[in-house]
Phi, psi and omega in degrees: 000129177268140180231155179261113184274000181244096178303147183293138173293158185306319186290345181255011182292130180285171181300150178298138178204169179240159176244163180265135183235152178302149178302136178100348177244140184291150177284156174228121180282155180226073190287341189246016178079183185286140172203178184305316186288317177295324179296320177295318178295323178296321178296318177294322179298318179299322177296318179297319178300316180297315179298320181296314180294331179272001180077015183265351181254115182243142176284161181297136177265126177260151181295326175223163182304124186292344176273352176266314176226136185291126178287167180303331181278359185292160178228121180282153174222149177199071175291145179230135178228145173238121184240121181293151181300334181298339180293344183250001184270157174246163178305135184084189180288150175108175184231166188278345179055035181244139174296112186250129179290124178244343180204138174220142180220123180268127175290129182298148175300135178086001179238147165249171183202180177217139173265116185261333184215152177225158172227116174237109187217152173238115187235148172080002180248193182217159172091001183270125174254121180305133177081003183283342183087002178293326176237130177234127176258143177224139180238121184233160175199203179057075196213130176241111184284157176260349177205162183293345181255359181286120183233037179235166176100191181100178178236148176286135179285160188310124178066012184241019181278338181201081180267120186248009174233150179292150182231121172066189178210172181293333178272335178222080179300155180273119179295142176282127182289163176060042168085015177085176183243116183279141176230165192227166185315125175072007171301146171256109178278127185227133172251126176250150170232135177238122176255121185297152185300328184264012182300145182253012180287159181212138175070181174084186183223151172270121179256124184228138176204148170231148179217155182169211180207158174249156174218150179295143178294000000 
């Protein structure tokens, strides 16, 4: 195996990109091109692929499903964001009626996870009628970007494609029914909020949070 012992200088780094990997093995990005360290990792990766194809590579066995109860190796997460209503307004009266990103959380490489609770709330303002459709929350994941700045795409998670009522609070988050929402290695979890153009709400902030845990694959 030939290796490059001279890592590329910063100014010569090629564009960010992803590679395709066999099903069942996590992806590994290679944003800075070939160098000594990536070549060594690639050699190790080839061994893992061979072991996997031969049935010699087994994933960790948990005593119970890790998306039901967090294993000892698990890591909890709970990002919280507050977005002012002005972020959804256009010049003059009215709102932009555009799905606007208010929160994003990247699942770490080599980990899967579950979202157990959510908070979708509008606080400190006036004029909002629950279920009116003036505010719509959407929760998406399962996403592979084509560049480090690409923030579009994904699929809406179960029952979370068009939520028109507020859910939970920071002191009492709303549990996700039917066992939580599973997410996978390197997914970009995204919460969007859409305020309809004719909404009559005024002032206040959108409070958003998701919580759950990750576990090693």
